[in-house]
DSSP file (Angstrom, degrees, kcal/mol; ACC not computed):
  #  RESIDUE AA STRUCTURE BP1 BP2  ACC     N-H-->O    O-->H-N    N-H-->O    O-->H-N    TCO  KAPPA ALPHA  PHI   PSI    X-CA   Y-CA   Z-CA
    1    1 A M              0   0    0      0, 0.0     2,-0.5     0, 0.0     0, 0.0   0.000 360.0 360.0 360.0 123.8  -29.0   44.6  -33.4
    2    2 A K        -     0   0    0      2,-0.0     2,-0.5     0, 0.0     0, 0.0  -0.813 360.0-147.6 -98.2 129.0  -26.8   42.5  -35.6
    3    3 A I        -     0   0    0     -2,-0.5     2,-0.9     4,-0.0     3,-0.1  -0.842   9.2-139.3 -99.5 126.8  -24.7   39.7  -34.0
    4    4 A N     >  -     0   0    0     -2,-0.5     4,-2.4     1,-0.2     5,-0.2  -0.761  13.0-162.9 -85.4 108.9  -21.4   38.9  -35.5
    5    5 A M  H  > S+     0   0    0     -2,-0.9     4,-2.5     1,-0.2     5,-0.2   0.861  86.4  51.6 -63.6 -38.7  -21.2   35.1  -35.4
    6    6 A K  H  > S+     0   0    0      2,-0.2     4,-2.3     1,-0.2    -1,-0.2   0.919 112.3  46.0 -65.6 -42.6  -17.5   34.8  -35.9
    7    7 A R  H  > S+     0   0    0      2,-0.2     4,-2.4     1,-0.2    -2,-0.2   0.918 113.5  48.8 -67.3 -42.4  -16.8   37.2  -33.1
    8    8 A S  H  X S+     0   0    0     -4,-2.4     4,-2.4     1,-0.2    -2,-0.2   0.899 112.2  49.0 -63.0 -41.8  -19.3   35.5  -30.8
    9    9 A T  H  X S+     0   0    0     -4,-2.5     4,-2.5     2,-0.2    -1,-0.2   0.903 111.1  49.9 -64.6 -41.8  -17.8   32.1  -31.6
   10   10 A A  H  X S+     0   0    0     -4,-2.3     4,-2.2     2,-0.2    -2,-0.2   0.911 111.8  47.6 -64.1 -43.5  -14.2   33.4  -30.9
   11   11 A I  H  X S+     0   0    0     -4,-2.4     4,-2.4     2,-0.2    -2,-0.2   0.922 112.7  49.2 -64.2 -44.2  -15.2   34.9  -27.6
   12   12 A L  H  X S+     0   0    0     -4,-2.4     4,-2.4     1,-0.2    -2,-0.2   0.909 110.5  50.7 -61.8 -42.6  -17.0   31.7  -26.5
   13   13 A A  H  X S+     0   0    0     -4,-2.5     4,-2.4     2,-0.2    -1,-0.2   0.907 110.6  49.2 -63.1 -42.1  -13.9   29.7  -27.6
   14   14 A V  H  X S+     0   0    0     -4,-2.2     4,-2.6     2,-0.2    -2,-0.2   0.914 111.2  49.9 -63.4 -43.3  -11.6   31.9  -25.5
   15   15 A L  H  X S+     0   0    0     -4,-2.4     4,-2.5     2,-0.2     5,-0.2   0.917 111.2  48.3 -61.6 -43.8  -13.9   31.7  -22.5
   16   16 A I  H  X S+     0   0    0     -4,-2.4     4,-2.7     1,-0.2     5,-0.2   0.917 112.7  48.7 -63.4 -43.1  -14.0   27.9  -22.7
   17   17 A L  H  X S+     0   0    0     -4,-2.4     4,-2.8     2,-0.2    -2,-0.2   0.914 112.1  48.6 -63.2 -42.7  -10.2   27.7  -23.1
   18   18 A L  H  X S+     0   0    0     -4,-2.6     4,-2.2     2,-0.2    -2,-0.2   0.923 114.0  45.2 -64.5 -44.3   -9.7   30.0  -20.1
   19   19 A I  H  X S+     0   0    0     -4,-2.5     4,-1.5     1,-0.2    -2,-0.2   0.930 116.3  46.5 -65.1 -44.8  -12.1   28.1  -17.9
   20   20 A G  H  X S+     0   0    0     -4,-2.7     4,-0.9    -5,-0.2    -2,-0.2   0.898 111.3  51.9 -64.3 -41.0  -10.6   24.7  -19.0
   21   21 A W  H >< S+     0   0    0     -4,-2.8     3,-0.6     1,-0.2    -1,-0.2   0.917 111.9  45.7 -62.4 -45.0   -7.0   26.0  -18.5
   22   22 A N  H 3< S+     0   0    0     -4,-2.2    -1,-0.2     1,-0.2    -2,-0.2   0.759 110.9  52.9 -72.7 -24.1   -7.7   27.2  -14.9
   23   23 A S  H 3< S+     0   0    0     -4,-1.5    -1,-0.2    -5,-0.2     2,-0.2   0.629  92.3  91.0 -87.3 -12.1   -9.5   24.0  -13.9
   24   24 A C  S << S-     0   0    0     -4,-0.9     2,-0.7    -3,-0.6    -4,-0.0  -0.570  72.4-135.6 -85.4 147.0   -6.8   21.6  -15.0
   25   25 A N        -     0   0    0     -2,-0.2    -2,-0.1     1,-0.1    -3,-0.1  -0.900  19.8-173.1 -98.7 111.4   -4.0   20.5  -12.7
   26   26 A W        +     0   0    0     -2,-0.7     2,-0.1    -5,-0.1    -1,-0.1   0.384  48.2 104.1 -92.7   4.3   -0.9   20.8  -14.8
   27   27 A N  S    S-     0   0    0      1,-0.1     5,-0.2     2,-0.1     2,-0.1  -0.484  83.1 -87.4 -82.9 159.1    1.5   19.1  -12.4
   28   28 A A  S >  S-     0   0    0     -2,-0.1     3,-0.7     3,-0.1    -1,-0.1  -0.379  82.8 -20.9 -70.3 138.1    2.7   15.6  -12.9
   29   29 A G  T 3  S-     0   0    0      1,-0.2     3,-0.4    -2,-0.1    -2,-0.1  -0.001  97.3 -59.9  65.7-168.3    0.7   12.7  -11.6
   30   30 A S  T 3  S+     0   0    0      1,-0.2    -1,-0.2     2,-0.1     3,-0.2   0.131 119.5  78.1-100.4  19.9   -1.8   12.8   -8.9
   31   31 A Y    X   +     0   0    0     -3,-0.7     3,-1.5     1,-0.1    -1,-0.2  -0.079  50.1 124.1-116.7  31.4    0.7   14.0   -6.3
   32   32 A S  T 3  S+     0   0    0     -3,-0.4    -1,-0.1     1,-0.3    -4,-0.1   0.743  73.4  51.4 -67.3 -23.6    0.8   17.7   -7.3
   33   33 A N  T 3  S+     0   0    0     -3,-0.2    -1,-0.3     2,-0.1    -2,-0.1   0.279  84.0 117.3 -98.9  11.1   -0.2   18.9   -3.8
   34   34 A A  S <  S-     0   0    0     -3,-1.5     2,-0.7     1,-0.1    70,-0.2  -0.334  75.9-109.4 -70.8 159.5    2.4   17.0   -2.0
   35   35 A E  E     -A  103   0A   0     68,-2.6    68,-2.7    -2,-0.0     2,-0.3  -0.850  44.3-152.7 -89.3 113.5    5.2   18.8    0.0
   36   36 A Y  E     -A  102   0A   0     -2,-0.7   113,-2.3    66,-0.2     2,-0.3  -0.668  16.3-174.2-100.8 147.0    8.3   18.1   -2.1
   37   37 A Y  E     -AB 101 148A   0     64,-2.8    64,-2.5    -2,-0.3     2,-0.5  -0.970  19.4-136.2-133.6 147.1   11.9   17.9   -1.1
   38   38 A T  E     -AB 100 147A   0    109,-3.4   109,-2.1    -2,-0.3     2,-0.4  -0.923  18.6-162.2-103.0 126.3   15.2   17.6   -3.0
   39   39 A L  E     -AB  99 146A   0     60,-2.7    60,-2.4    -2,-0.5     2,-1.4  -0.913  19.8-134.1-108.7 136.7   17.7   15.1   -1.5
   40   40 A H  S    S+     0   0    0    105,-2.3     2,-0.3    -2,-0.4   105,-0.2  -0.299  77.4  83.1 -90.2  52.9   21.3   15.4   -2.6
   41   41 A I  S    S-     0   0    0     -2,-1.4    58,-0.6   103,-0.1    -2,-0.2  -0.953  85.2 -92.8-144.4 161.2   21.7   11.6   -3.2
   42   42 A S     >  -     0   0    0     -2,-0.3     4,-2.4    56,-0.1    57,-0.1  -0.289  35.9-113.0 -72.6 163.0   20.9    9.3   -6.0
   43   43 A I  H  > S+     0   0    0      2,-0.2     4,-2.8     1,-0.2     5,-0.2   0.897 117.0  53.7 -63.9 -41.2   17.6    7.4   -6.1
   44   44 A D  H  > S+     0   0    0      1,-0.2     4,-2.1     2,-0.2    -1,-0.2   0.922 111.0  45.8 -60.8 -43.6   19.3    4.0   -5.6
   45   45 A T  H  > S+     0   0    0      2,-0.2     4,-2.5     1,-0.2    -1,-0.2   0.902 112.5  52.0 -64.5 -41.1   21.1    5.3   -2.5
   46   46 A L  H  X S+     0   0    0     -4,-2.4     4,-2.4     2,-0.2    -2,-0.2   0.933 110.3  46.6 -61.1 -47.5   17.8    6.9   -1.2
   47   47 A V  H  X S+     0   0    0     -4,-2.8     4,-2.3     1,-0.2    -1,-0.2   0.894 111.9  52.0 -64.0 -39.8   15.9    3.6   -1.6
   48   48 A T  H  X S+     0   0    0     -4,-2.1     4,-1.0    -5,-0.2    -1,-0.2   0.921 110.9  47.6 -61.3 -44.6   18.7    1.7    0.1
   49   49 A K  H  < S+     0   0    0     -4,-2.5     3,-0.5     1,-0.2     4,-0.3   0.895 110.6  51.8 -64.3 -40.4   18.7    4.1    3.0
   50   50 A I  H >< S+     0   0    0     -4,-2.4     3,-1.6     1,-0.2    -1,-0.2   0.915 106.3  54.2 -62.3 -42.2   14.9    3.9    3.3
   51   51 A N  H >< S+     0   0    0     -4,-2.3     3,-0.7     1,-0.3    -1,-0.2   0.743 102.9  58.2 -65.3 -22.1   15.1    0.1    3.4
   52   52 A S  G >< S+     0   0    0     -4,-1.0     3,-0.8    -3,-0.5    -1,-0.3   0.500  83.7  84.4 -84.8  -3.1   17.5    0.3    6.3
   53   53 A F  G X>  +     0   0    0     -3,-1.6     4,-3.1    -4,-0.3     3,-1.0   0.551  57.7  99.9 -72.9  -7.1   14.9    2.3    8.4
   54   54 A S  G <4 S+     0   0    0     -3,-0.7    -1,-0.2     1,-0.3    -2,-0.1   0.731  75.6  58.6 -58.9 -22.8   13.3   -0.9    9.6
   55   55 A E  G <4 S+     0   0    0     -3,-0.8    -1,-0.3     1,-0.1    -2,-0.1   0.906 121.7  22.0 -71.6 -40.5   15.1   -0.8   12.9
   56   56 A E  T <4 S+     0   0    0     -3,-1.0     2,-0.4     1,-0.2    -2,-0.2   0.833 130.2  33.1 -95.2 -38.0   13.7    2.6   13.9
   57   57 A H  S  < S-     0   0    0     -4,-3.1     2,-0.9    19,-0.1    -1,-0.2  -0.960  77.5-124.3-125.5 135.8   10.6    3.0   11.8
   58   58 A I  E     -C   75   0A   0     17,-0.7    17,-1.4    -2,-0.4     2,-1.0  -0.706  23.8-152.1 -79.6 112.3    8.2    0.3   10.7
   59   59 A E  E     -C   74   0A   0     -2,-0.9    15,-0.2    15,-0.2     3,-0.1  -0.765  16.8-179.4 -86.8 106.1    8.1    0.6    7.0
   60   60 A L  E     +     0   0A   0     -2,-1.0     2,-0.4    13,-0.9    -1,-0.2   0.873  57.9  16.7 -79.8 -38.2    4.6   -0.7    6.1
   61   61 A T  E     +     0   0A   0     12,-0.4    12,-1.2     2,-0.0     2,-0.3  -0.989  47.3 173.0-140.5 145.7    4.5   -0.4    2.4
   62   62 A T  E     +C   72   0A   0     -2,-0.4     2,-0.3    10,-0.2    10,-0.2  -0.929  26.2 140.5-144.2 127.1    6.8    0.0   -0.6
   63   63 A E  E     -C   71   0A   0      8,-1.4     8,-3.7    -2,-0.3     2,-0.5  -0.985  44.1-124.5-159.4 158.9    5.5   -0.2   -4.1
   64   64 A V  E     -C   70   0A   0     -2,-0.3     6,-0.2     6,-0.2     2,-0.1  -0.947  29.1-153.5-110.2 128.7    5.9    1.4   -7.5
   65   65 A D    >   -     0   0    0      4,-2.3     3,-1.6    -2,-0.5     4,-0.1  -0.330  34.2 -94.7 -94.2-179.6    2.7    2.7   -9.1
   66   66 A N  T 3  S+     0   0    0      1,-0.3    -1,-0.1     2,-0.1    -2,-0.0   0.547 121.6  62.6 -74.2  -6.4    1.8    3.2  -12.8
   67   67 A L  T 3  S-     0   0    0      2,-0.1    -1,-0.3   -39,-0.0    -3,-0.0   0.291 119.5-107.3 -96.8   8.3    2.9    6.8  -12.7
   68   68 A N  S <  S+     0   0    0     -3,-1.6    21,-2.2     1,-0.3     2,-0.4   0.851  73.5 139.4  69.0  38.2    6.5    5.7  -11.8
   69   69 A F  E     - D   0  88A   0     19,-0.2    -4,-2.3    20,-0.1     2,-0.6  -0.934  48.7-139.0-110.1 136.9    6.4    6.8   -8.2
   70   70 A Y  E     -CD  64  87A   0     17,-2.7    17,-1.7    -2,-0.4     2,-0.4  -0.863  22.8-152.6 -93.3 118.2    7.9    4.7   -5.4
   71   71 A H  E     +CD  63  86A   0     -8,-3.7    -8,-1.4    -2,-0.6     2,-0.3  -0.733  20.6 167.7 -94.5 139.0    5.5    4.8   -2.4
   72   72 A T  E     -CD  62  85A   0     13,-2.2    13,-3.0    -2,-0.4     2,-0.4  -0.988  16.6-157.7-148.3 145.6    6.7    4.3    1.1
   73   73 A S  E     - D   0  84A   0    -12,-1.2   -13,-0.9    -2,-0.3     2,-0.5  -0.968   4.7-158.3-125.9 140.6    5.1    4.8    4.5
   74   74 A F  E     -CD  59  83A   0      9,-2.5     9,-3.1    -2,-0.4     2,-0.5  -0.968   7.4-148.7-121.5 128.7    6.9    5.4    7.8
   75   75 A Y  E     -CD  58  82A   0    -17,-1.4   -17,-0.7    -2,-0.5     7,-0.2  -0.856   5.9-159.4 -96.0 125.8    5.3    4.7   11.2
   76   76 A I  E >>> - D   0  81A   0      5,-3.2     5,-1.4    -2,-0.5     4,-1.2  -0.879   4.5-168.5-104.3  99.6    6.5    7.1   14.0
   77   77 A P  T 345S+     0   0    0      0, 0.0    -1,-0.2     0, 0.0     3,-0.1   0.818  81.2  61.2 -64.1 -31.8    5.7    5.2   17.2
   78   78 A T  T 345S+     0   0    0      1,-0.2    -2,-0.0     2,-0.1     0, 0.0   0.770 119.1  28.7 -66.1 -23.3    6.4    8.2   19.5
   79   79 A R  T <45S-     0   0    0     -3,-1.2    -1,-0.2     2,-0.2    30,-0.2   0.451 101.9-128.5-112.3  -5.9    3.7   10.1   17.8
   80   80 A N  T  <5 +     0   0    0     -4,-1.2    29,-2.3     1,-0.2     2,-0.3   0.937  65.5 130.4  54.7  50.5    1.4    7.2   16.7
   81   81 A I  E   < -DE  76 108A   0     -5,-1.4    -5,-3.2    27,-0.2     2,-0.5  -0.975  51.9-146.0-137.2 146.4    1.4    8.5   13.1
   82   82 A L  E     -DE  75 107A   0     25,-2.7    25,-2.4    -2,-0.3     2,-0.5  -0.967  14.7-156.1-114.0 123.3    2.0    7.1    9.7
   83   83 A L  E     -DE  74 106A   0     -9,-3.1    -9,-2.5    -2,-0.5     2,-0.5  -0.877   5.6-153.2-102.8 127.8    3.6    9.3    7.1
   84   84 A S  E     +DE  73 105A   0     21,-2.8    20,-1.9    -2,-0.5    21,-1.4  -0.872  22.4 169.2-104.5 128.1    3.0    8.5    3.4
   85   85 A S  E     -DE  72 103A   0    -13,-3.0   -13,-2.2    -2,-0.5     2,-0.3  -0.859  20.1-149.8-135.6 167.9    5.6    9.6    0.9
   86   86 A I  E     -DE  71 102A   0     16,-2.3    16,-2.8    -2,-0.3     2,-0.4  -0.958   4.6-151.1-136.5 153.2    6.6    9.2   -2.7
   87   87 A I  E     -DE  70 101A   0    -17,-1.7   -17,-2.7    -2,-0.3     2,-0.7  -0.998  24.0-127.1-124.7 130.5    9.9    9.2   -4.7
   88   88 A N  E >   -D   69   0A   0     12,-1.9     3,-0.7    -2,-0.4    12,-0.4  -0.677  21.1-170.5 -79.1 113.9    9.8   10.3   -8.3
   89   89 A L  G >   +     0   0    0    -21,-2.2     3,-1.8    -2,-0.7     4,-0.3   0.452  66.2  92.4 -86.8  -0.9   11.6    7.5  -10.2
   90   90 A Y  G >  S+     0   0    0    -22,-0.3     3,-0.6     1,-0.3    -1,-0.2   0.781  83.5  57.6 -61.4 -24.2   11.7    9.4  -13.5
   91   91 A Q  G X  S+     0   0    0     -3,-0.7     3,-1.8     1,-0.2     6,-0.3   0.512  77.2  96.1 -83.7  -4.2   15.2   10.6  -12.4
   92   92 A K  G <  S+     0   0    0     -3,-1.8    -1,-0.2     1,-0.3    -2,-0.1   0.773  73.5  64.1 -60.0 -28.8   16.5    7.0  -12.0
   93   93 A D  G <  S+     0   0    0     -3,-0.6    -1,-0.3    -4,-0.3    -2,-0.1   0.715 101.4  53.3 -69.6 -19.9   18.1    7.0  -15.5
   94   94 A N    X   -     0   0    0     -3,-1.8     3,-1.8     1,-0.1    -1,-0.2  -0.836  66.4-175.5-117.5  92.8   20.5    9.8  -14.5
   95   95 A P  T 3  S+     0   0    0      0, 0.0    -1,-0.1     0, 0.0    -2,-0.1   0.647  79.9  65.1 -65.9 -13.1   22.3    8.7  -11.3
   96   96 A K  T 3  S+     0   0    0    -54,-0.1     2,-0.1     2,-0.0    -2,-0.0   0.659  85.1  95.2 -81.5 -15.1   24.0   12.1  -10.9
   97   97 A E  S <  S-     0   0    0     -3,-1.8   -54,-0.2    -6,-0.3     2,-0.1  -0.355  81.7-109.2 -74.8 154.9   20.7   13.8  -10.3
   98   98 A D        -     0   0    0    -56,-0.1     2,-0.3   -58,-0.1   -58,-0.2  -0.364  37.2-111.5 -71.5 162.4   19.3   14.6   -6.9
   99   99 A S  E     -A   39   0A   0    -60,-2.4   -60,-2.7   -58,-0.6     2,-0.5  -0.677  19.2-141.9 -96.1 152.7   16.3   12.7   -5.8
  100  100 A T  E     +A   38   0A   0    -12,-0.4   -12,-1.9    -2,-0.3     2,-0.4  -0.972  20.7 178.8-116.2 127.1   12.8   14.1   -5.3
  101  101 A M  E     -AE  37  87A   0    -64,-2.5   -64,-2.8    -2,-0.5     2,-0.4  -0.985   7.0-163.7-128.6 138.0   10.7   12.9   -2.4
  102  102 A G  E     -AE  36  86A   0    -16,-2.8   -16,-2.3    -2,-0.4     2,-0.6  -0.957  17.2-144.4-126.9 141.9    7.3   14.1   -1.5
  103  103 A L  E     +AE  35  85A   0    -68,-2.7   -68,-2.6    -2,-0.4   -18,-0.2  -0.911  29.2 163.9 -97.9 116.5    5.1   13.9    1.6
  104  104 A Y  E     -     0   0A   0    -20,-1.9    16,-1.9    -2,-0.6    17,-0.3   0.571  54.3 -11.9-114.8 -10.5    1.5   13.5    0.4
  105  105 A G  E     -FE 119  84A   0    -21,-1.4   -21,-2.8    14,-0.3     2,-0.3  -0.994  49.0-153.7-173.5 174.8   -0.4   12.3    3.4
  106  106 A F  E     -FE 118  83A   0     12,-2.1    12,-3.0    -2,-0.3     2,-0.4  -0.988  11.7-140.1-158.1 160.0   -0.6   10.9    6.9
  107  107 A I  E     -FE 117  82A   0    -25,-2.4   -25,-2.7    -2,-0.3     2,-0.6  -0.996  11.9-158.9-126.0 125.8   -2.7    8.8    9.3
  108  108 A E  E     -FE 116  81A   0      8,-0.9     8,-0.7    -2,-0.4     2,-0.6  -0.923  15.2-142.5-102.6 124.7   -3.0    9.7   12.9
  109  109 A F  E     -F  115   0A   0    -29,-2.3     6,-0.2    -2,-0.6     2,-0.1  -0.762  15.1-145.8 -90.2 125.2   -4.1    6.8   15.0
  110  110 A A    >   -     0   0    0      4,-2.7     3,-1.7    -2,-0.6    -1,-0.0  -0.365  27.6-106.0 -83.2 166.2   -6.5    7.8   17.8
  111  111 A K  T 3  S+     0   0    0      1,-0.3    -1,-0.1     2,-0.1    -2,-0.0   0.696 119.8  63.1 -65.0 -17.9   -6.6    6.1   21.2
  112  112 A T  T 3  S-     0   0    0      2,-0.1    -1,-0.3     1,-0.0     3,-0.1   0.263 118.3-110.4 -90.5  12.2   -9.7    4.4   20.1
  113  113 A D  S <  S+     0   0    0     -3,-1.7     2,-0.3     1,-0.3    -2,-0.1   0.627  77.6 132.0  66.5  15.5   -7.9    2.5   17.4
  114  114 A S        -     0   0    0      2,-0.0    -4,-2.7     0, 0.0     2,-0.3  -0.678  35.1-171.7 -92.8 155.0   -9.6    4.6   14.7
  115  115 A A  E     -F  109   0A   0     -2,-0.3     2,-0.4    -6,-0.2    -6,-0.2  -0.996  12.5-166.1-147.0 148.4   -7.6    6.1   12.0
  116  116 A K  E     -F  108   0A   0     -8,-0.7    -8,-0.9    -2,-0.3     2,-0.4  -1.000  20.8-130.3-137.2 135.6   -8.2    8.6    9.1
  117  117 A F  E     -F  107   0A   0     -2,-0.4     2,-0.5   -10,-0.2   -10,-0.2  -0.720  24.1-166.1 -85.1 130.7   -6.0    9.3    6.1
  118  118 A Y  E     -F  106   0A   0    -12,-3.0   -12,-2.1    -2,-0.4     2,-0.3  -0.967  16.8-135.8-116.6 130.0   -5.4   13.0    5.5
  119  119 A Q  E >   -F  105   0A   0     -2,-0.5     3,-1.8   -14,-0.2     4,-0.3  -0.654  26.8-121.7 -77.5 143.2   -3.9   14.4    2.3
  120  120 A I  G >  S+     0   0    0    -16,-1.9     3,-0.7    -2,-0.3   -15,-0.1   0.789 109.9  52.9 -61.5 -29.4   -1.3   17.0    3.2
  121  121 A E  G 3  S+     0   0    0    -17,-0.3    -1,-0.3     1,-0.2   -16,-0.1   0.608 100.1  63.8 -81.2  -9.3   -3.1   19.8    1.3
  122  122 A S  G <  S+     0   0    0     -3,-1.8    -1,-0.2     2,-0.0     2,-0.2   0.443  88.8  80.2 -96.2   1.5   -6.4   19.2    3.1
  123  123 A V  S <  S-     0   0    0     -3,-0.7    -5,-0.0    -4,-0.3    -3,-0.0  -0.555  91.1 -81.2-103.1 170.2   -5.3   20.1    6.6
  124  124 A T     >  -     0   0    0     -2,-0.2     4,-2.7     1,-0.1     5,-0.2  -0.196  41.2-109.7 -65.0 161.4   -4.8   23.5    8.3
  125  125 A K  H  > S+     0   0    0      1,-0.2     4,-2.2     2,-0.2     5,-0.1   0.882 119.7  50.4 -59.3 -40.3   -1.6   25.5    7.7
  126  126 A E  H  > S+     0   0    0      2,-0.2     4,-2.2     1,-0.2    -1,-0.2   0.915 111.8  46.4 -66.2 -43.9   -0.5   24.8   11.3
  127  127 A K  H  > S+     0   0    0      2,-0.2     4,-2.7     1,-0.2     5,-0.2   0.901 111.5  52.2 -65.8 -41.0   -1.1   21.1   11.0
  128  128 A R  H  X S+     0   0    0     -4,-2.7     4,-2.6     1,-0.2    -1,-0.2   0.919 110.3  48.4 -59.9 -44.4    0.7   20.9    7.7
  129  129 A K  H  X S+     0   0    0     -4,-2.2     4,-2.4    -5,-0.2    -2,-0.2   0.908 111.9  49.7 -62.9 -42.7    3.7   22.7    9.2
  130  130 A E  H  X S+     0   0    0     -4,-2.2     4,-1.9     2,-0.2    -2,-0.2   0.920 113.2  45.4 -62.1 -45.9    3.7   20.4   12.2
  131  131 A I  H  X S+     0   0    0     -4,-2.7     4,-2.5     2,-0.2    -2,-0.2   0.894 112.6  50.7 -68.2 -40.5    3.5   17.2   10.0
  132  132 A C  H  X S+     0   0    0     -4,-2.6     4,-2.8    -5,-0.2    -1,-0.2   0.912 109.3  51.0 -63.6 -42.3    6.2   18.5    7.6
  133  133 A K  H  X S+     0   0    0     -4,-2.4     4,-2.6     2,-0.2     5,-0.2   0.904 110.5  49.8 -60.6 -41.3    8.5   19.3   10.5
  134  134 A L  H  X S+     0   0    0     -4,-1.9     4,-2.8     2,-0.2     5,-0.4   0.930 112.1  47.3 -62.6 -46.2    8.0   15.8   11.8
  135  135 A F  H  X>S+     0   0    0     -4,-2.5     5,-2.0     1,-0.2     4,-1.9   0.904 113.5  49.1 -60.7 -42.8    8.8   14.3    8.4
  136  136 A E  I  <>S+     0   0    0     -4,-2.8     5,-2.5     3,-0.2    -2,-0.2   0.923 118.3  37.4 -64.5 -45.5   11.9   16.5    8.1
  137  137 A S  I  <5S+     0   0    0     -4,-2.6    -2,-0.2    -5,-0.2    -1,-0.2   0.886 124.6  37.1 -77.4 -39.1   13.3   15.6   11.5
  138  138 A E  I  <5S+     0   0    0     -4,-2.8    -3,-0.2    -5,-0.2    -2,-0.2   0.760 135.3  11.4 -86.8 -25.3   12.3   11.9   11.7
  139  139 A I  I >X5S+     0   0    0     -4,-1.9     3,-0.8    -5,-0.4     4,-0.6   0.767 124.6  43.9-117.5 -62.5   12.9   10.9    8.1
  140  140 A L  I >><S+     0   0    0     -5,-2.0     3,-1.4     1,-0.3     4,-1.1   0.884 108.9  56.5 -62.0 -42.1   14.7   13.4    5.9
  141  141 A D  H 34<S+     0   0    0     -5,-2.5    -1,-0.3     1,-0.3     3,-0.1   0.810 108.2  50.3 -59.7 -28.5   17.4   14.4    8.4
  142  142 A K  H <4 S+     0   0    0     -3,-0.8    -1,-0.3    -6,-0.2    -2,-0.2   0.587 105.7  57.1 -85.2 -11.0   18.4   10.7    8.6
  143  143 A L  H << S-     0   0    0     -3,-1.4     2,-0.3    -4,-0.6    -2,-0.2   0.677 113.9-101.3 -92.7 -19.7   18.6   10.3    4.8
  144  144 A G     <  -     0   0    0     -4,-1.1    -1,-0.3    -3,-0.1     2,-0.2  -0.901  68.0  -7.4 133.6-163.5   21.1   13.1    4.2
  145  145 A K        +     0   0    0     -2,-0.3  -105,-2.3  -105,-0.2     2,-0.3  -0.470  68.8 163.5 -72.0 138.2   21.2   16.6    3.0
  146  146 A W  E     -B   39   0A   0   -107,-0.2     2,-0.3    -2,-0.2  -107,-0.2  -0.954  22.5-162.2-148.6 163.9   17.9   17.9    1.7
  147  147 A E  E     -B   38   0A   0   -109,-2.1  -109,-3.4    -2,-0.3     2,-0.3  -0.987  31.2-104.8-148.7 151.2   16.1   21.1    0.9
  148  148 A R  E      B   37   0A   0     -2,-0.3  -111,-0.3  -111,-0.2  -113,-0.0  -0.555 360.0 360.0 -76.3 136.9   12.5   22.0    0.4
  149  149 A K              0   0    0   -113,-2.3  -112,-0.1    -2,-0.3    -1,-0.1   0.468 360.0 360.0 -78.3 360.0   11.4   22.5   -3.2
């Protein structure tokens, strides 16, 4: 049996490319599994509105990371939960564009003062739906018109 080296090499290269292609996460940044929403306001207006939430929601953190995402967390006292979100700042150069905001995780505080951070993609479908509804009603509805991406 004669083995064609060129053909074997080509097949091996295709297999490696296919495996590598499927294992890569091709979405931007490390927030590819966040639940994303489009808000029909500019980023500057969105950030201003978020900063005014301090009366209703304790905004624990706001920071910009090296991937150009603005991080913000909202504490919902009625549910004893902290929702972690991001805003994509790449759109800041075009003020006419809509803003993109993503919910990427949450912390539920137990009665024992223990807490665990959950990434939104790592919970059950029902829990994800519940947390997204909470984010939509408590945060997004107060920011303006929005739609799920």
